[in-house]
N, C-alpha and C positions, 0 to 999 in steps of 0.2 A: 165741252163740259157736259156733265150728266147729273140728273137729279131724279128722285123718286118720292112720291107721296105715299105714306102708309096711312090708309084710312080704313074705316070699318063701317059696319052696319049701324052701330050705335055706341054709346059709352060702355066701357068694360068689355068690348068685343075681343080685345087681345092685341091692340096696336102696339102697346109698349113691349109686350113679349116678343112680337115679331121684330120690332125695331132693335131691341136688345140682342136678339139672336143674329140679326144681320150684322150689327156692329161687332159682335163677338167673333163671328165667322171672318169678317173682313180683317180684323186685327190679328187673327191667327194665320190666315192663308193669303191675304193680299196686303201685307204690311208694307210692301214697297210703294204702295200708292196712298195718297192722302184722302182721308174720309172726313166729311163734315156732317154734323147732326144738328138739326134745327127744329125746335118746337115753337113755331111763330107766336102762338098765343097759349097761355096756360092760366087756368083758374084754380087756385088752391095749390097745395104742395103735392109733389109726386115725381113727375118725369124728369124735370131738369135736375132735381136733386139726385135722382137715381143715376142718371147718365154721368153726372159729374163724379159721383162716388165710385161707380162700377168700372168706368173706362178712362183711359188716358187719351182724351180727345184733343189736347192742345187747343182748347177754346175757352174763352171767358164765359161765365154764366150768362152774360148778356148776349153772346153769340149763340149759345144753345137755346136760349129763350128770351127773345127781345121784349115781349110784352107779357107782364105778369100781374095778376089780380088776386086778391086775398080770398075772396069768397068762392067756393067750389061749385059754381053754377055756370050757365052759358056766358061766355066772355062779354058780350055787350051788356048783359044784365049785371055782371060782376063789376064791370067798369063804371056803370051808372051809379052803383052804390057808393063808389069811391069818388064820384063827381068827375069822372074821366070819360073818354071815348076811346074806342079801339083804333089806334092810328096804324093802319096796315102799311103805310108808307115807311115807317120805321122798320117793321118786320121785313118788308121787301128789300130795303137797303142792306140789312144784315144778310139775308138769304143771297142776294146778288153778289155780295163780297165773298161769301163762302163758295158760291158756284164758280166764281172767277179763280179762286185760289186752290180749290180741291178737285180731285179727280172724280169724286162722286159725293152727292149730298143727299142724305136721308131726311125727309121732311115729315114729321109726324103731325097729323091733323088733330083738331080738337073734337071730341065726341064722334059723331058719325058723318057720313058724306053729306047729309042734309042738315047738319047742325049749323047754327049761326056763328059766323066769325065776327060779323058786325051786325048792326040792326038792319042792314040792307043785303048782305052777302052771306051765302052759305059756304061751307068748305068746298063743295063742288064748283061753285062759281069762282072762288079764289084759285082753285087748281087750274081752271081754264084760263084765267087771267095771267097766271104765273107760268103757263105752259108746262104743267107738271103731269107726266104720266103717273098712274097710280096702281097700287095693289090693294085689293079689297079683302079685309079680314072678316070672316063670317064665323061666329061662334057656333059650335056644334050643340044644338038643342032643338027642341020641338019648335017649329016655325022657321028654321034656318033656310029652307028652300024659298019660302015667300020673301024673307028678308033679302036674300041674295038677288032674287029676280027684281024686287023693287029698287034696290040700290043700283043694279046694273042699268035699269031703265032710267034712273035719275042721272047716272053718269053719261048715258047716251044723249039725254035731253040737254045736258049742260056741256056736251062736247068734251068730256074727260076721257082720255084714252086709258082703258084698263089693261094692264099687262097680264093680270092673272088674279085668281082668287086663292086665298089661303084659308083652309078650315082650321079652327082653333078649338081644342078641347079645354074648356075652362074648368073641367073637373074630370076625373078618370072616366074614360069612355072605351069600352070594349069594341072591337071592330064591328060586331053586329049592331051595336047601338049607333055607331057612326053611319052605317049603311041605312039604318031606319030613319034617322033624323036628317042627315045631310049627305045623301048619296052623290058622289062626285059626278057620276055619269048623267044623273038627272039635272043637276045644276048646270053642267056644261051644255046639255041639250036645250034647256030653257033659256039660258043667257048667251050662249055662243062665246063664252069667255072661258079659257082653260083654268081648271083647278090644278094648281102647280104643287099641291101637297097638303099635308095635314100636320099641324103642330100638336104633338101629344101633350097631355097634361103634364106640366112641369112643377114638381114640388119645390125645386130649387131654381127659382127664376133669377137669382143673383149670382149664379155660378157661371162664369164665362165659358168653361169647358162644356158644361151641359147645354148652354145656349148655342154654342157653335155647332155642337153635334146635331141639335135639332134643326138648325138652318141647313146643314149639309144634306139633309134628307129631302129638301125642297128642290124644285127645278129652277135653280138660281139663274140659269141662262136666260130665263124669261124676264128677270128683274135687273140683273147687273149689266153694266155697259158691255157691248159686244167686243170691245177692244180687249177686255180681260180674258176672253175665251178664244182669242185668235191663236 
């Protein structure tokens, strides 16, 4: 079985857009295989509601998002407000069941790679414990190079295997601006991690056709299980 963590440099980096694009591509071109989607921990409304509404995943809300807290802040802080703790054992059980039943499981992290999942563990540390390879989403803006370098260094420190970096245009970006703010060649040179493509700014992030087309422009062989390209 195979799984992939979609993580980012920080909150609002574009993890949800990339996850949605990969799901849309899978359901259009790989429909013969079973896909699972898991957001282990979510604070506030957003991703689990979007995935349930946008895609036919054949999953319960609890399978999509095992742990949910009302306040849209870091999960351990949101849980504390509700008098709870983040029980990752429950999330692990749901993920393990999906991994056993599905051909591929997309796991969307909370916040960035260094964001807290519990009071003791970051997303990177959970990825290592769960043996999840990852793709890093880097938003195209001033400071993108430094953010990519810092997050790749964190991944290396925590022993997380990065399969690639995806640049994400969070607003309309002409090619010259992308080259000035987030040149792929320089990011690859400094991190030694391949940049597998750029997601353009998408004004229609809830259109599966648009999302699938965006995913198709990425080097998906770096992310998807090798068996699907045999």
